[in-house]
Backbone bond lengths (Angstrom), bond angles and torsions (degrees), N, CA, C in turn:
res aa  C-N    CA-C-N  psi(-1)  N-CA   C-N-CA  omega(-1)  CA-C   N-CA-C  phi
1 X - - - 1.445 - - 1.524 108.64 -
2 X 1.321 115.25 134.00 1.464 123.25 179.60 1.523 112.04 59.95
3 X 1.302 115.38 34.77 1.460 120.51 177.60 1.506 108.64 -127.48
4 X 1.295 115.60 -121.06 1.459 121.26 175.52 1.510 109.61 -134.45
5 X 1.313 116.11 38.63 1.454 118.19 -175.96 1.514 108.78 71.33
6 X 1.280 116.10 -159.77 1.456 119.88 -178.95 1.511 109.14 -156.83
7 X 1.306 115.55 176.05 1.444 120.96 178.94 1.525 111.15 -59.60
8 X 1.313 116.17 -37.66 1.459 119.85 -172.16 1.523 114.14 -92.07
9 X 1.321 118.89 -21.26 1.456 119.61 -177.17 1.519 112.41 -153.76
10 X 1.318 116.44 171.30 1.464 120.96 -178.04 1.521 111.75 -80.44
11 X 1.302 115.89 167.24 1.464 122.88 173.57 1.525 108.74 -63.00
12 X 1.315 117.42 130.99 1.460 121.40 -179.29 1.522 113.46 -105.28
13 X 1.328 117.52 -10.92 1.458 120.01 -178.27 1.519 113.21 -63.78
14 X 1.321 116.90 -24.83 1.467 119.83 -179.53 1.526 112.78 -124.53
15 X 1.322 117.60 16.24 1.467 120.14 -177.65 1.527 111.40 -64.25
16 X 1.323 117.76 -30.84 1.468 120.40 178.25 1.523 110.35 -62.72
17 X 1.323 116.56 -41.99 1.472 121.12 179.66 1.526 110.54 -70.76
18 X 1.339 115.91 -42.02 1.466 120.21 -177.37 1.517 112.95 -70.45
19 X 1.337 117.96 -38.01 1.465 120.60 -170.45 1.526 115.06 -117.71
20 X 1.323 117.51 -33.17 1.458 120.33 179.27 1.516 113.14 89.38
21 X 1.329 116.22 163.30 1.465 121.50 -173.67 1.528 114.15 -65.13
22 X 1.313 118.27 -40.02 1.472 119.75 -177.51 1.523 111.12 -65.09
23 X 1.338 116.69 -41.48 1.462 120.40 178.27 1.521 109.98 -63.06
24 X 1.330 117.54 -46.37 1.464 121.25 -177.82 1.528 110.56 -58.20
25 X 1.308 116.74 -48.57 1.464 120.30 -178.97 1.531 111.19 -64.86
26 X 1.317 117.19 -44.22 1.462 121.07 179.65 1.514 112.29 -63.29
27 X 1.331 115.92 -40.05 1.456 120.21 -179.34 1.522 110.60 -66.02
28 X 1.326 116.81 -43.47 1.459 119.83 -179.81 1.529 111.26 -65.51
29 X 1.324 116.83 -35.14 1.471 120.16 178.06 1.525 111.79 -68.97
30 X 1.333 117.41 -30.91 1.464 122.79 -175.06 1.528 113.68 -83.39
31 X 1.314 118.43 -9.53 1.458 120.87 -175.99 1.512 111.50 -77.75
32 X 1.312 118.32 148.90 1.455 126.47 -14.44 1.520 110.52 -77.42
33 X 1.314 117.02 151.02 1.460 120.32 -178.59 1.530 112.13 -86.24
34 X 1.317 116.30 -10.87 1.469 121.74 179.95 1.524 113.14 59.53
35 X 1.334 116.71 33.60 1.460 121.36 174.92 1.530 107.11 -81.78
36 X 1.318 118.29 120.96 1.463 120.70 -178.15 1.529 111.80 -57.51
37 X 1.337 115.63 138.21 1.458 120.70 175.78 1.514 115.28 82.34
38 X 1.325 118.10 -0.65 1.469 120.82 -179.73 1.516 109.73 -109.21
39 X 1.324 114.73 142.03 1.462 118.83 172.79 1.521 107.65 -72.35
40 X 1.312 116.28 142.21 1.454 120.64 -177.49 1.513 110.15 -130.60
41 X 1.315 115.97 142.73 1.453 118.40 171.98 1.522 107.65 -83.66
42 X 1.312 117.93 154.12 1.471 119.69 -179.95 1.523 111.62 -72.37
43 X 1.307 115.01 164.51 1.465 121.16 174.09 1.528 107.11 -87.20
44 X 1.322 116.44 116.90 1.454 120.89 -177.01 1.526 113.08 -91.73
45 X 1.328 117.60 -7.17 1.466 122.44 179.17 1.529 111.34 54.82
46 X 1.328 115.67 47.39 1.458 120.43 179.48 1.521 110.20 -78.48
47 X 1.322 116.31 142.28 1.459 119.51 175.58 1.533 109.04 -82.54
48 X 1.321 117.30 174.00 1.471 120.77 -175.94 1.525 112.42 -58.62
49 X 1.326 117.06 -39.46 1.463 120.18 178.46 1.516 112.40 -63.36
50 X 1.327 116.07 -41.54 1.465 120.68 178.52 1.523 111.11 -68.03
51 X 1.334 116.78 -39.43 1.468 119.69 175.78 1.523 110.58 -63.16
52 X 1.328 116.84 -41.04 1.467 120.27 176.60 1.525 110.83 -60.83
53 X 1.336 117.18 -37.90 1.464 121.17 178.45 1.529 111.32 -65.35
54 X 1.331 117.21 -42.07 1.466 120.65 177.43 1.522 109.67 -61.75
55 X 1.327 116.85 -45.78 1.457 121.12 179.45 1.527 110.33 -62.05
56 X 1.325 117.68 -42.28 1.471 120.69 178.95 1.524 110.73 -62.19
57 X 1.337 117.25 -40.18 1.461 120.45 178.05 1.523 110.68 -64.71
58 X 1.332 117.39 -44.47 1.458 120.30 179.56 1.523 111.53 -66.59
59 X 1.330 117.90 -32.98 1.468 120.98 174.14 1.522 109.67 -64.99
60 X 1.333 116.82 -44.40 1.464 121.33 177.99 1.530 111.00 -58.25
61 X 1.341 117.03 -47.18 1.462 118.93 -178.57 1.524 111.75 -66.06
62 X 1.330 117.22 -28.43 1.469 119.45 179.73 1.522 111.84 -71.28
63 X 1.327 117.32 -16.25 1.466 121.48 -178.27 1.525 113.13 -97.17
64 X 1.331 117.52 -0.29 1.465 121.18 178.21 1.525 109.04 -72.37
65 X 1.313 117.22 134.03 1.460 121.35 177.74 1.523 108.41 -75.19
66 X 1.316 115.80 106.31 1.464 121.51 -178.13 1.524 111.75 -103.40
67 X 1.326 117.07 14.53 1.469 120.99 -178.30 1.528 111.00 52.98
68 X 1.342 114.65 45.70 1.472 122.78 177.37 1.525 114.05 64.59
69 X 1.315 116.82 29.98 1.453 120.73 175.11 1.514 109.29 -107.54
70 X 1.282 123.21 138.10 1.459 125.38 1.08 1.531 111.50 -76.51
71 X 1.322 116.32 155.69 1.467 119.85 -178.20 1.528 113.32 -65.92
72 X 1.313 116.86 -25.45 1.461 122.45 178.68 1.523 107.11 -104.87
73 X 1.331 118.78 123.11 1.470 121.53 -175.46 1.530 112.03 -59.78
74 X 1.323 117.34 -25.91 1.469 120.09 179.05 1.522 112.21 -79.98
75 X 1.337 115.82 -9.14 1.472 119.80 178.97 1.460 113.27 88.79
C-alpha cells in the first residue's frame, strides 16, 4: 500500500481511483476465480457492511497526499 505494488499483488493505494467501489466489491465477492496459473486472493465471506468498510478504507487511502507516488498509476 502506498508503494509500487508488489510481486504478489497490485498497488492498493490508488485502486479506488483506478477501479471504483463497485468493481472492488464485485472482485472481492468473486474470489477465488479458479483461473489456472493466476494468483488468487482467498474468499473472506465479507458481508455488505464489511465490504463497504473495505471500500471506505481504500477511498481514504486514495486521498492521502503521496506527492505523486507511485509514479506509475498501476503501481
